[in-house]
C-alpha positions in Angstrom: 96.1 84.5 114.8 92.6 85.5 115.8 91.6 87.5 112.9 88.4 85.5 112.3 87.5 85.5 115.9 86.8 89.2 116.3 86.1 90.9 112.9 84.4 93.9 114.6 87.6 94.7 116.6 89.8 94.3 113.5 87.6 96.7 111.6 88.0 99.3 114.4 91.8 98.8 114.3 91.9 99.3 110.6 89.8 102.4 110.9 92.2 103.9 113.4 95.2 103.0 111.1 93.4 104.7 108.2 93.0 107.9 110.3 96.7 107.8 111.3 98.1 107.0 107.8 97.9 110.6 106.3 100.3 111.8 109.0 102.8 109.1 108.3 102.4 109.7 104.5 103.2 113.4 105.0 106.6 112.3 106.2 107.1 109.8 103.4 106.1 106.8 105.4 103.1 104.4 105.7 101.7 101.7 108.0 100.2 98.3 107.2 98.0 96.3 109.5 99.4 92.7 109.9 97.3 91.0 112.6 95.4 91.3 115.8 96.7 88.6 118.3 94.5 86.7 120.7 95.7 88.9 123.5 94.7 92.1 121.7 98.1 93.2 120.5 98.1 94.9 117.1 101.0 93.9 114.9 101.8 96.5 112.1 104.5 97.0 109.6 106.0 100.5 109.2 106.8 101.2 105.6 108.7 103.8 103.5 110.5 106.4 105.5 108.9 105.0 108.7 110.6 101.7 108.3 114.1 103.1 108.5 113.5 106.2 110.6 115.4 106.3 114.0 112.3 107.9 115.5 109.9 105.2 114.3 109.8 103.5 117.8 108.7 106.8 119.3 106.2 107.4 116.5 104.8 103.9 117.0 104.5 104.1 120.8 103.6 107.8 121.3 101.5 108.2 118.2 100.0 105.0 116.8 99.7 103.1 120.1 98.3 106.0 122.0 95.7 106.7 119.3 94.8 103.0 119.1 94.3 102.6 122.9 92.3 105.9 123.1 89.9 104.7 120.3 89.9 101.0 121.4 90.5 100.5 125.1 90.7 96.7 124.6 94.0 97.0 122.7 97.0 96.2 124.9 99.8 97.4 122.7 100.9 98.1 119.1 104.1 96.3 117.9 106.1 96.7 114.7 107.1 93.4 113.1 
């Protein structure tokens, strides 16, 4: 885990998650930042309705990951754990 190695990047990741969160909450879900790996993969946990929704993979890849990569080009992917 590289959380102490790049606190600025982690802060940017958390800011993007905070911007996305209201859209997930509107559908009864939520998202929690877990870690940023050394190879710039963001691990998150989908909570509430998002955790059990059959569309959660599409939400993660088409919504969360796209927003994250657009805001922070260094991010390689976003994965649900």
